[in-house]
C-alpha positions, 0 to 999 in steps of 0.5 A, spaced: 502 971 092 508 967 091 513 970 086 518 965 083 524 969 080 525 964 075 532 963 071 532 958 065 535 952 066 536 953 073 535 950 080 529 954 080 525 949 076 525 945 082 521 951 086 516 951 080 515 943 081 514 944 089 509 949 088 505 945 083 505 939 088 503 943 093 497 946 089 499 953 091 498 959 086 504 963 084 507 968 079 513 967 075 518 972 073 522 970 068 530 971 067 534 969 061 542 967 062 547 971 058 548 966 052 556 967 053 557 967 060 551 963 062 550 967 068 544 970 071 542 977 068 544 983 073 536 985 074 536 979 079 540 983 084 534 988 085 531 982 088 537 979 092 544 982 093 547 976 090 543 976 084 542 968 083 536 964 082 532 961 085 529 966 089 522 967 091 518 973 094 512 972 098 509 979 100 515 982 104 519 976 105 524 974 100 528 967 101 534 965 097 537 958 096 533 952 094 534 948 101 531 954 104 526 956 100 523 948 100 524 949 108 520 955 108 514 953 103 513 946 106 513 949 113 508 955 111 504 952 106 505 944 107 500 942 112 504 936 113 505 934 106 511 932 102 515 932 109 515 926 113 513 926 121 518 930 125 522 925 130 522 919 125 528 916 121 524 918 115 525 925 117 532 925 118 533 922 111 529 928 109 533 933 112 540 929 110 538 930 102 535 937 103 542 939 104 546 933 101 543 935 094 547 942 094 552 941 099 555 934 096 552 932 090 553 939 086 560 941 087 563 936 083 558 936 077 560 944 077 567 942 077 566 938 071 562 943 068 568 948 069 574 944 067 570 941 061 569 949 058 577 950 060 578 944 055 573 946 050 574 954 050 579 957 045 585 960 047 592 962 045 596 956 042 601 956 047 597 956 053 591 951 050 595 944 051 597 946 058 590 948 060 587 942 057 592 937 060 591 940 067 583 940 066 584 933 064 588 931 070 584 934 075 577 931 072 581 924 072 584 924 078 579 928 083 572 930 079 570 924 076 572 919 081 568 923 086 562 923 081 562 916 081 563 915 088 556 919 089 552 915 084 554 909 087 552 911 094 545 914 091 544 908 087 545 903 093 540 908 097 534 907 092 536 900 092 533 900 100 527 904 099 523 907 093 524 915 095 530 918 098 527 919 105 523 913 105 517 910 101 513 916 100 515 921 095 517 928 099 520 935 097 527 931 098 526 928 092 524 934 089 531 937 091 535 931 089 532 932 082 537 937 079 543 934 081 541 927 078 538 931 072 545 934 071 549 928 072 544 924 067 546 930 062 554 931 063 556 926 069 555 919 067 549 917 070 546 912 065 543 905 065 549 902 069 545 906 075 538 903 074 535 905 080 537 912 079 535 912 072 528 909 074 527 915 079 528 920 074 523 916 070 518 917 075 519 924 077 519 926 070 512 922 069 509 926 075 503 931 073 506 936 077 513 936 074 510 936 067 506 942 069 512 946 072 515 945 065 510 948 061 510 954 066 517 954 066 519 954 059 526 952 057 529 946 061 534 942 058 535 937 064 529 934 063 
């Protein structure tokens, strides 16, 4: 039995969704973030030394990192589903977006979250104005332009095809869901990006996505 070590409001929601799309049986072990730090609890270190989610265990096999988990599940249980044929242009795009989601899309969104907290967290009166000024400068000069550049790029990609790998829905779309949901929440993804907005509407309407939400619990990004 596949066990998903699931952290609330995290990337592991994508893994639940993938398992629902594949129709695979699985068990969920739920973990809650620390309400102050928003970090995963130390209990996750008993599953994987880094103590982060997502992590799955499948018998004696433990797999961490979203992209690696997607690769593992598709290779072992996909039976040709949710991945384009090897050697095709669609497969190349599929592989690209599996890595792009975490390697390129997420870092500026995480930086924005960090600097937003720097601006909003209370601190000594003589330090706070300086910290806020630095945070705003970094966001305005680097972080926000990076996010906008990526959103424009991704919008153009979906202007050329229905899904990220091609005309068929694939696990690459599942992988891309989290950065785009995060961008819609805090990164400026709005109606100015109609293709990306439509993408989010399509994935949120999928029955497997809805089932994963019901099983996973709290997920503020949907």
